[in-house]
KEKE-3310 file (N, C-alpha, C; in steps of 0.2 Angstrom, whole numbers, plus 5000, padded with zeros to 4 digits):
npx = (4946:4934:4931:4915:4906:4890:4877:4863:4849:4835:4830:4821:4820:4809:4798:4803:4814:4827:4824:4809:4804:4798:4805:4808:4816:4817:4814:4800:4799:4813:4823:4838:4853:4869:4886:4900:4916:4927:4940:4945:4938:4927:4911:4898:4880:4866:4851:4837:4823:4810:4799:4804:4805:4807:4817:4826:4826:4835:4849:4854:4860:4872:4887:4885:4881:4866:4858:4853:4841:4835:4836:4825:4815:4813:4816:4827:4836:4835:4839:4852:4856:4853:4863:4875:4874:4876:4887:4891:4896:4892:4903:4906:4898:4896:4893:4887:4887:4874:4881:4896:4894:4883:4873:4870:4869:4856:4841:4837:4848:4858:4865:4867:4881:4883:4894:4897:4904:4913:4920:4923:4926:4922:4906:4898:4882:4869:4859:4845:4849:4844:4840:4853:4860:4854:4855:4869:4869:4863:4871:4882:4893:4905:4902:4906:4913:4918:4935:4935:4922:4919:4929:4923:4910:4910:4909:4918:4920:4921:4920:4914:4901:4895:4883:4879:4884:4873:4861:4848:4850:4851:4842:4832:4825:4811:4801:4802:4790:4777:4765:4749:4751:4749:4735:4726:4729:4735:4748:4750:4755:4765:4771:4763:4761:4761:4758:4758:4753:4748:4757:4773:4783:4778:4777:4780:4766:4759:4759:4747:4739:4738:4740:4734:4734:4722:4712:4712:4709:4714:4716:4715:4718:4713:4722:4721:4710:4709:4717:4730:4732:4731:4730:4737:4735:4744:4748:4761:4764:4774:4769:4769:4764:4751:4749:4740:4729:4713:4712:4704:4701:4695:4685:4679:4673:4673:4666:4669:4664:4666:4672:4679:4682:4686:4692:4692:4707:4715:4730:4740:4756:4769:4785:4799:4806:4821:4826:4818:4815:4802:4786:4776:4757:4747:4734:4720:4708:4694:4683:4673:4667:4653:4651:4651:4646:4646:4641:4650:4654:4654:4665:4672:4685:4689:4702:4710:4725:4739:4750:4763:4764:4772:4769:4758:4747:4738:4724:4719:4711:4712:4705:4705:4695:4691:4689:4695:4691:4698:4694:4695:4702:4705:4715:4710:4715:4709:4704:4718:4718:4707:4698)
npy = (4832:4846:4858:4866:4881:4886:4893:4901:4904:4915:4913:4904:4893:4893:4881:4880:4882:4894:4899:4899:4886:4871:4859:4842:4835:4845:4848:4856:4872:4873:4876:4887:4883:4887:4881:4886:4888:4897:4898:4895:4903:4899:4891:4881:4878:4871:4864:4862:4855:4866:4864:4858:4868:4869:4862:4869:4880:4879:4881:4894:4893:4887:4881:4883:4875:4867:4875:4872:4875:4874:4861:4853:4858:4852:4837:4835:4842:4835:4822:4825:4828:4816:4806:4813:4810:4796:4794:4798:4808:4820:4820:4827:4831:4824:4829:4820:4816:4807:4800:4801:4809:4818:4832:4843:4848:4843:4839:4826:4822:4822:4815:4815:4810:4805:4807:4797:4798:4788:4781:4769:4769:4775:4778:4779:4786:4787:4800:4811:4825:4838:4834:4830:4842:4849:4843:4844:4858:4860:4851:4858:4854:4851:4854:4845:4843:4831:4836:4832:4834:4847:4854:4850:4855:4868:4886:4901:4914:4930:4941:4945:4940:4926:4922:4930:4923:4915:4920:4930:4946:4960:4970:4962:4954:4951:4964:4971:4972:4963:4956:4946:4934:4926:4923:4920:4909:4909:4907:4893:4883:4893:4901:4894:4883:4866:4857:4849:4854:4869:4874:4880:4872:4861:4846:4840:4837:4820:4804:4803:4813:4826:4842:4853:4864:4873:4881:4893:4889:4880:4865:4853:4837:4820:4805:4792:4780:4782:4794:4797:4808:4825:4838:4854:4867:4881:4899:4911:4926:4940:4948:4962:4973:4972:4971:4975:4976:4969:4955:4948:4934:4927:4916:4906:4889:4873:4857:4840:4824:4824:4816:4820:4834:4850:4865:4884:4892:4903:4907:4914:4918:4920:4929:4917:4904:4904:4894:4882:4883:4885:4895:4903:4901:4912:4916:4911:4906:4898:4892:4880:4868:4858:4840:4828:4834:4850:4863:4879:4890:4905:4908:4915:4920:4930:4936:4943:4953:4952:4964:4959:4949:4939:4931:4926:4914:4908:4899:4883:4868:4850:4835:4819:4809:4815:4830:4847:4863:4878:4896:4912:4918:4930:4941:4952:4967:4975:4994:5005:5008:5001:4987)
npz = (4745:4746:4757:4759:4759:4765:4755:4757:4745:4740:4727:4718:4706:4692:4682:4670:4654:4651:4639:4640:4637:4641:4653:4654:4664:4675:4690:4697:4706:4713:4726:4727:4732:4735:4734:4741:4738:4745:4747:4734:4726:4719:4715:4716:4710:4719:4718:4728:4733:4735:4743:4756:4766:4780:4783:4775:4780:4791:4786:4789:4800:4798:4805:4818:4832:4838:4853:4871:4872:4860:4857:4858:4848:4836:4827:4820:4827:4840:4835:4834:4848:4855:4848:4851:4866:4866:4862:4848:4835:4822:4809:4798:4783:4766:4750:4737:4719:4710:4700:4689:4679:4680:4674:4683:4700:4710:4719:4714:4709:4717:4734:4751:4761:4775:4789:4803:4817:4830:4845:4843:4830:4812:4802:4787:4783:4770:4766:4760:4750:4756:4770:4773:4773:4782:4793:4794:4797:4810:4818:4817:4808:4795:4777:4763:4747:4733:4725:4711:4707:4711:4702:4689:4690:4695:4694:4691:4704:4705:4712:4730:4732:4731:4726:4714:4701:4698:4698:4691:4682:4690:4686:4679:4688:4698:4705:4722:4727:4729:4720:4716:4703:4687:4687:4680:4674:4663:4658:4661:4675:4680:4696:4704:4717:4719:4735:4750:4761:4771:4779:4782:4783:4775:4767:4750:4740:4739:4727:4724:4720:4707:4697:4684:4672:4661:4649:4654:4668:4683:4689:4701:4706:4712:4710:4712:4720:4733:4739:4750:4763:4760:4747:4742:4729:4727:4728:4733:4741:4746:4762:4765:4759:4762:4776:4791:4784:4777:4766:4752:4745:4730:4718:4704:4708:4702:4707:4705:4708:4722:4738:4748:4757:4748:4741:4743:4750:4762:4768:4783:4788:4799:4805:4800:4811:4820:4826:4823:4809:4804:4800:4809:4810:4807:4804:4796:4784:4775:4761:4758:4747:4743:4747:4732:4717:4707:4698:4689:4703:4712:4725:4741:4752:4766:4775:4789:4789:4799:4808:4810:4800:4787:4775:4763:4758:4746:4738:4731:4739:4742:4748:4748:4736:4721:4712:4709:4702:4698:4692:4687:4698:4711:4721:4732:4741:4755:4755:4761:4777:4782:4788)
capx = (4939:4933:4926:4912:4900:4882:4874:4856:4847:4829:4828:4816:4819:4803:4798:4805:4820:4827:4819:4803:4802:4797:4812:4805:4819:4819:4809:4797:4799:4818:4825:4845:4858:4876:4892:4905:4923:4930:4948:4947:4934:4922:4906:4893:4874:4863:4843:4834:4815:4807:4794:4806:4807:4807:4825:4830:4828:4842:4854:4857:4864:4878:4893:4883:4877:4859:4858:4850:4834:4832:4835:4817:4810:4814:4817:4835:4840:4834:4843:4859:4857:4853:4869:4879:4871:4877:4895:4892:4896:4892:4909:4906:4892:4898:4887:4889:4883:4874:4886:4902:4893:4876:4875:4870:4868:4848:4838:4835:4854:4863:4864:4872:4884:4883:4900:4895:4911:4912:4925:4927:4928:4916:4902:4892:4875:4867:4852:4843:4855:4840:4841:4860:4863:4850:4858:4875:4868:4860:4878:4889:4897:4907:4899:4912:4911:4923:4938:4934:4915:4921:4933:4920:4904:4911:4911:4924:4916:4925:4919:4913:4894:4894:4876:4880:4884:4868:4854:4847:4854:4846:4836:4828:4822:4804:4800:4801:4783:4775:4757:4747:4753:4746:4729:4721:4733:4738:4756:4752:4756:4770:4770:4759:4765:4758:4761:4754:4748:4749:4761:4779:4787:4773:4779:4777:4761:4761:4758:4740:4737:4741:4737:4736:4730:4720:4706:4712:4708:4718:4714:4717:4712:4715:4724:4720:4704:4708:4722:4732:4731:4728:4735:4735:4738:4744:4754:4764:4767:4774:4764:4772:4760:4746:4749:4735:4722:4711:4712:4698:4702:4688:4686:4674:4674:4669:4668:4667:4664:4669:4671:4680:4683:4688:4689:4697:4710:4720:4734:4744:4761:4773:4792:4802:4808:4828:4827:4814:4815:4796:4784:4770:4751:4743:4728:4718:4701:4693:4677:4672:4662:4650:4652:4648:4648:4643:4645:4655:4650:4659:4667:4678:4688:4692:4705:4713:4734:4742:4757:4769:4764:4777:4768:4751:4747:4731:4723:4713:4714:4707:4705:4702:4694:4689:4692:4692:4694:4697:4694:4693:4704:4707:4716:4710:4717:4705:4708:4722:4715:4700:4700)
capy = (4834:4853:4859:4873:4887:4884:4900:4899:4911:4916:4912:4899:4892:4891:4874:4882:4885:4901:4902:4899:4880:4865:4854:4837:4833:4850:4847:4863:4875:4872:4883:4887:4884:4888:4877:4890:4887:4903:4897:4894:4908:4897:4889:4877:4879:4865:4865:4858:4856:4871:4861:4857:4874:4869:4860:4873:4886:4878:4882:4900:4891:4883:4881:4885:4869:4869:4877:4867:4878:4872:4855:4849:4861:4847:4831:4835:4844:4829:4817:4828:4827:4808:4805:4815:4806:4789:4795:4799:4813:4819:4821:4829:4829:4825:4830:4814:4815:4800:4797:4804:4814:4822:4839:4849:4846:4843:4834:4819:4819:4820:4812:4817:4806:4808:4803:4797:4795:4785:4779:4763:4771:4779:4775:4783:4784:4790:4802:4815:4831:4843:4831:4831:4849:4852:4839:4847:4865:4857:4849:4862:4849:4853:4851:4844:4840:4829:4840:4832:4837:4856:4854:4849:4859:4874:4892:4906:4919:4936:4947:4942:4937:4920:4921:4932:4920:4910:4924:4934:4952:4964:4973:4958:4951:4953:4970:4967:4972:4956:4955:4939:4933:4921:4923:4917:4903:4909:4904:4887:4884:4897:4904:4891:4876:4860:4854:4845:4856:4876:4875:4883:4867:4856:4840:4840:4832:4813:4804:4803:4821:4830:4846:4855:4870:4872:4885:4897:4886:4876:4858:4849:4830:4814:4801:4787:4780:4783:4795:4798:4815:4831:4841:4860:4872:4888:4904:4913:4932:4944:4951:4968:4978:4970:4971:4979:4976:4962:4953:4944:4928:4924:4913:4902:4883:4867:4850:4833:4818:4826:4811:4824:4841:4856:4874:4890:4893:4908:4905:4921:4917:4926:4927:4910:4904:4902:4886:4876:4886:4886:4899:4903:4902:4918:4917:4907:4905:4894:4891:4874:4866:4852:4834:4827:4837:4856:4868:4883:4894:4909:4907:4920:4920:4936:4935:4950:4953:4957:4968:4954:4944:4940:4928:4925:4908:4906:4894:4878:4861:4845:4830:4813:4807:4821:4834:4853:4867:4886:4900:4918:4920:4936:4941:4960:4970:4981:5000:5007:5011:4998:4982)
capz = (4746:4746:4761:4755:4763:4761:4754:4754:4741:4742:4721:4716:4700:4687:4680:4662:4654:4651:4631:4640:4635:4648:4652:4659:4671:4680:4696:4698:4712:4716:4728:4725:4737:4733:4737:4739:4739:4747:4745:4726:4723:4714:4719:4713:4713:4721:4717:4732:4734:4740:4748:4763:4770:4787:4783:4772:4785:4797:4784:4790:4807:4798:4808:4826:4835:4842:4860:4874:4872:4854:4854:4858:4843:4831:4826:4818:4834:4846:4833:4836:4855:4856:4845:4856:4871:4864:4860:4842:4831:4815:4808:4791:4777:4760:4744:4731:4715:4708:4694:4688:4672:4682:4671:4689:4706:4711:4724:4712:4706:4722:4741:4757:4764:4784:4792:4810:4821:4837:4848:4839:4822:4810:4797:4785:4782:4766:4766:4754:4753:4760:4775:4775:4774:4787:4798:4796:4802:4816:4821:4816:4805:4789:4771:4758:4740:4731:4722:4705:4706:4710:4696:4684:4689:4698:4690:4696:4707:4704:4719:4736:4730:4729:4723:4707:4694:4697:4698:4685:4681:4695:4682:4677:4693:4700:4709:4728:4729:4727:4719:4712:4696:4683:4691:4674:4672:4655:4659:4664:4683:4684:4701:4708:4718:4722:4740:4754:4766:4770:4784:4779:4782:4773:4762:4744:4739:4735:4721:4725:4717:4702:4695:4679:4669:4654:4647:4660:4674:4686:4691:4707:4707:4715:4704:4714:4722:4740:4741:4757:4766:4757:4743:4741:4725:4730:4726:4739:4740:4752:4765:4768:4756:4766:4784:4794:4781:4776:4759:4750:4738:4727:4712:4704:4709:4700:4709:4701:4712:4729:4743:4755:4758:4744:4742:4744:4756:4763:4775:4783:4791:4802:4801:4802:4819:4820:4829:4818:4802:4801:4801:4814:4808:4811:4802:4790:4781:4769:4758:4755:4743:4746:4743:4726:4710:4707:4692:4692:4709:4716:4732:4744:4758:4769:4781:4791:4788:4806:4806:4808:4794:4782:4769:4762:4754:4743:4732:4733:4743:4740:4754:4746:4729:4718:4707:4710:4697:4699:4687:4689:4704:4713:4727:4732:4748:4757:4754:4765:4783:4782:4792)
cpx = (4938:4928:4923:4907:4895:4879:4868:4854:4839:4826:4826:4816:4811:4803:4799:4811:4821:4823:4813:4800:4801:4803:4808:4808:4820:4812:4805:4798:4805:4820:4833:4849:4865:4881:4898:4912:4927:4936:4950:4942:4931:4917:4901:4886:4870:4856:4841:4826:4813:4801:4797:4809:4809:4815:4828:4832:4832:4848:4859:4860:4870:4884:4891:4878:4872:4862:4853:4843:4832:4831:4829:4811:4811:4818:4826:4838:4839:4838:4851:4861:4858:4859:4874:4879:4876:4885:4897:4892:4895:4899:4910:4900:4894:4893:4891:4884:4880:4877:4891:4900:4886:4879:4874:4868:4860:4846:4838:4844:4860:4861:4868:4874:4885:4889:4898:4900:4908:4919:4928:4927:4924:4913:4898:4886:4872:4859:4850:4848:4851:4842:4849:4864:4860:4852:4865:4874:4866:4867:4883:4894:4900:4904:4906:4909:4919:4927:4937:4926:4916:4924:4929:4913:4905:4912:4914:4918:4922:4925:4918:4905:4895:4888:4875:4880:4877:4862:4854:4849:4848:4840:4830:4825:4816:4805:4801:4794:4780:4766:4756:4749:4749:4740:4724:4724:4733:4746:4757:4751:4761:4767:4766:4763:4760:4762:4755:4752:4750:4753:4767:4783:4783:4778:4776:4771:4762:4760:4751:4736:4740:4737:4740:4732:4729:4714:4707:4708:4714:4714:4718:4714:4717:4717:4723:4714:4704:4715:4725:4734:4729:4733:4732:4738:4738:4749:4755:4766:4770:4770:4764:4767:4753:4743:4745:4730:4720:4713:4706:4700:4695:4689:4680:4678:4670:4671:4665:4669:4668:4668:4673:4679:4688:4687:4694:4699:4715:4723:4740:4750:4766:4781:4795:4805:4814:4828:4824:4814:4808:4793:4776:4763:4749:4737:4725:4710:4700:4685:4677:4667:4659:4652:4648:4650:4644:4646:4647:4651:4655:4658:4672:4679:4691:4695:4710:4722:4737:4748:4763:4769:4770:4776:4761:4752:4740:4730:4718:4716:4710:4710:4703:4700:4691:4692:4689:4695:4693:4699:4693:4697:4706:4709:4717:4712:4710:4709:4711:4718:4710:4702:4693)
cpy = (4842:4854:4866:4875:4885:4892:4900:4905:4908:4914:4905:4897:4890:4885:4876:4883:4891:4904:4900:4892:4876:4861:4849:4836:4839:4850:4855:4865:4873:4878:4882:4888:4884:4884:4882:4889:4893:4902:4898:4899:4905:4894:4884:4878:4871:4866:4859:4860:4861:4870:4860:4864:4874:4866:4864:4879:4886:4881:4889:4898:4887:4886:4883:4879:4872:4869:4873:4869:4875:4866:4851:4853:4857:4841:4830:4837:4838:4823:4818:4825:4820:4806:4806:4810:4799:4789:4796:4806:4813:4824:4827:4827:4829:4824:4825:4815:4808:4797:4803:4810:4818:4830:4844:4844:4847:4838:4828:4817:4818:4817:4816:4811:4808:4804:4804:4794:4793:4783:4773:4764:4775:4775:4779:4781:4789:4793:4807:4822:4836:4839:4832:4837:4851:4850:4843:4855:4864:4855:4852:4858:4852:4850:4851:4842:4838:4835:4838:4835:4844:4858:4854:4853:4866:4880:4897:4911:4925:4940:4942:4939:4932:4918:4924:4929:4915:4914:4929:4942:4955:4966:4969:4953:4954:4959:4967:4967:4968:4957:4947:4940:4926:4919:4919:4911:4903:4906:4898:4887:4889:4900:4901:4885:4871:4856:4851:4847:4866:4878:4876:4876:4860:4852:4841:4834:4825:4812:4802:4808:4823:4836:4849:4861:4871:4877:4888:4895:4882:4872:4855:4842:4824:4810:4795:4784:4783:4786:4797:4805:4819:4834:4849:4863:4878:4893:4908:4920:4934:4948:4958:4975:4977:4971:4978:4980:4970:4961:4948:4939:4926:4920:4909:4894:4878:4861:4845:4828:4818:4819:4815:4831:4845:4861:4878:4891:4899:4905:4911:4918:4922:4924:4919:4910:4901:4896:4881:4877:4886:4893:4899:4904:4908:4919:4913:4908:4900:4895:4885:4871:4860:4845:4832:4831:4844:4859:4875:4889:4899:4908:4912:4919:4926:4934:4943:4948:4956:4960:4965:4949:4945:4936:4927:4921:4909:4900:4888:4871:4857:4839:4824:4813:4813:4826:4841:4858:4875:4890:4907:4921:4927:4938:4949:4962:4975:4987:5000:5010:5007:4992:4978)
cpz = (4748:4752:4760:4760:4761:4761:4753:4750:4740:4734:4720:4708:4696:4684:4672:4662:4652:4644:4633:4639:4642:4647:4657:4664:4675:4684:4697:4704:4716:4719:4728:4732:4734:4738:4736:4741:4740:4744:4736:4722:4716:4718:4712:4714:4714:4721:4721:4731:4738:4744:4756:4766:4776:4787:4781:4776:4791:4793:4787:4796:4805:4803:4817:4828:4838:4849:4864:4873:4865:4852:4854:4854:4838:4831:4825:4825:4840:4843:4836:4843:4857:4854:4850:4863:4871:4862:4852:4840:4825:4813:4802:4786:4771:4754:4739:4727:4713:4703:4693:4681:4675:4678:4678:4693:4709:4716:4721:4708:4712:4729:4745:4761:4770:4787:4800:4813:4829:4839:4846:4831:4818:4805:4793:4784:4777:4767:4760:4756:4756:4767:4778:4776:4780:4794:4799:4799:4809:4821:4821:4813:4798:4783:4767:4752:4737:4725:4714:4703:4705:4704:4691:4683:4691:4694:4694:4697:4706:4710:4725:4736:4728:4725:4716:4701:4693:4698:4693:4686:4687:4692:4678:4682:4695:4706:4715:4731:4726:4725:4716:4707:4693:4687:4685:4671:4665:4653:4662:4672:4685:4690:4706:4709:4722:4728:4745:4760:4766:4775:4779:4778:4778:4767:4756:4743:4736:4729:4719:4722:4711:4700:4689:4678:4662:4653:4651:4666:4676:4689:4696:4708:4709:4708:4705:4719:4729:4742:4748:4757:4761:4753:4743:4734:4726:4727:4733:4738:4747:4755:4766:4766:4759:4773:4786:4791:4780:4768:4758:4744:4737:4721:4711:4705:4704:4703:4705:4707:4718:4734:4751:4755:4751:4743:4742:4750:4757:4770:4776:4789:4794:4801:4804:4809:4817:4822:4825:4811:4799:4802:4805:4810:4810:4809:4796:4788:4776:4767:4755:4751:4745:4744:4736:4721:4710:4701:4695:4698:4711:4722:4734:4751:4760:4775:4781:4790:4793:4805:4806:4805:4790:4775:4769:4757:4752:4738:4733:4736:4741:4746:4750:4740:4726:4713:4708:4705:4699:4693:4690:4695:4704:4719:4727:4740:4749:4757:4761:4773:4785:4785:4789)
residu = (MET:THR:THR:VAL:ARG:ILE:VAL:PRO:ALA:ARG:HIS:ILE:ARG:PRO:PRO:ARG:ALA:PRO:ASP:GLY:SER:TYR:VAL:PRO:ASP:TRP:TRP:PRO:HIS:GLN:ARG:LEU:ILE:VAL:LEU:ALA:ASP:ASP:ALA:GLY:HIS:ARG:ALA:VAL:PRO:LEU:TRP:LEU:ILE:ALA:GLY:HIS:LYS:GLY:LEU:LEU:GLY:ARG:LEU:GLY:ARG:MET:GLY:ARG:PRO:ALA:ALA:ASP:ALA:GLU:VAL:THR:SER:GLY:LEU:LEU:GLU:THR:ALA:VAL:ARG:VAL:LEU:GLY:THR:ALA:GLY:THR:GLU:VAL:SER:ALA:VAL:ASP:ILE:GLU:PRO:ALA:SER:ASP:ASP:VAL:PRO:GLU:LEU:ARG:SER:ASP:THR:VAL:THR:ALA:ARG:VAL:GLY:LEU:ALA:THR:ALA:ALA:GLY:SER:ARG:PRO:VAL:THR:VAL:GLY:ALA:GLU:TYR:GLY:LEU:ALA:LEU:ALA:ALA:VAL:ALA:GLY:ALA:PRO:VAL:ARG:VAL:ALA:ASP:ALA:VAL:MET:ASP:ARG:LEU:ALA:VAL:PRO:VAL:ALA:GLY:GLU:ASP:MET:LEU:ALA:PRO:PHE:LEU:PRO:PRO:ALA:ASP:ALA:ARG:PRO:ALA:ARG:ARG:PHE:GLU:PRO:ARG:ASN:MET:ALA:PHE:THR:GLU:GLY:LEU:ASP:TYR:TRP:GLU:LEU:ALA:GLY:SER:PHE:SER:ASP:ASP:GLY:GLN:PRO:ALA:GLY:PRO:GLY:TYR:SER:CYS:THR:ALA:ALA:GLY:ARG:SER:ALA:VAL:LEU:ALA:ALA:THR:VAL:PRO:GLU:PRO:ALA:GLY:SER:ALA:VAL:LEU:VAL:GLN:THR:ILE:ALA:ALA:GLU:ASP:TYR:ARG:GLY:ARG:THR:VAL:THR:PHE:ARG:GLY:LYS:LEU:ARG:ALA:THR:ASP:MET:ALA:GLY:GLN:ALA:GLY:LEU:HIS:VAL:ALA:VAL:SER:GLY:PRO:SER:SER:GLU:SER:THR:GLY:THR:ARG:PRO:LEU:LEU:GLY:HIS:GLY:SER:SER:LEU:THR:ALA:PRO:GLY:SER:SER:ASP:TRP:THR:TRP:HIS:GLU:VAL:THR:THR:PRO:ILE:PRO:GLY:GLU:ALA:THR:VAL:ILE:ARG:PHE:GLY:ILE:SER:LEU:THR:GLY:HIS:GLY:ARG:ILE:GLU:LEU:ARG:GLY:ALA:GLU:LEU:THR:PRO:ALA:PRO:PRO:GLY:THR:ARG)
# end
């Protein structure tokens, strides 16, 4: 087994191949995690679902066990403390492919085998890769990959930057100044994400909802008569250019057979918490449609952006049966110095 170092990246894979075509078995909005073998100067990319940001945020704590003040901040921290009280430790977390011939490591092709050590011996428990890595971060346990997997999938890394082989060239990356993109949906749903809430640790929306883009519009719809929970179709941008100002998100909405709530939403979040990996909600706003059906109608939401804001999310939401469509979307900041 090869013990690897976890190197999180901010890079998110779009739902398209490098040539621009859609690839059915690529899960959209995957976040890059690199499994680095420093001794062997090689690394393997692991693509995890970006919706698990609360879990992935813990990876920056690899090798540092949770402090007493942190164990009450999340379920994983509490679980590690309970295991320790019962005389059980997380000895290691092994990343295991579903078969010997998987072409790459992704959430749907690997699992995490968590070793639990007790005085009477040890036993493994299999969990999702996201949870396994987060548990290793909280418990301070090593992460390992089979030598055969490393030999087959790892790529050599010449320098010290383990992310370099897996990121586009610097001159091909988006500028640091983030602006809304694909607001007319001419590129399908690129830069938009289907999720289950506006919180930073929101889980992906369940099978009761779907989203599509056609005719310069986006559609968020229930796929079953009584879907559980709610869904949002959102775009996320950095808040640095908008701090101390207000932003207005506007667009035309058309509702069909609405039974619950739907409409425009904006959410503003602050820096990620080191202990929980989540971002505090600093502000939000919404403009809801009425139940039933309605033709295209302009809606808008205006929200102040505090100085400590780091992320702005905007889009449409849907709770319950029905269908909501968005077109003509715009996110406009107030002039500098105005509120």
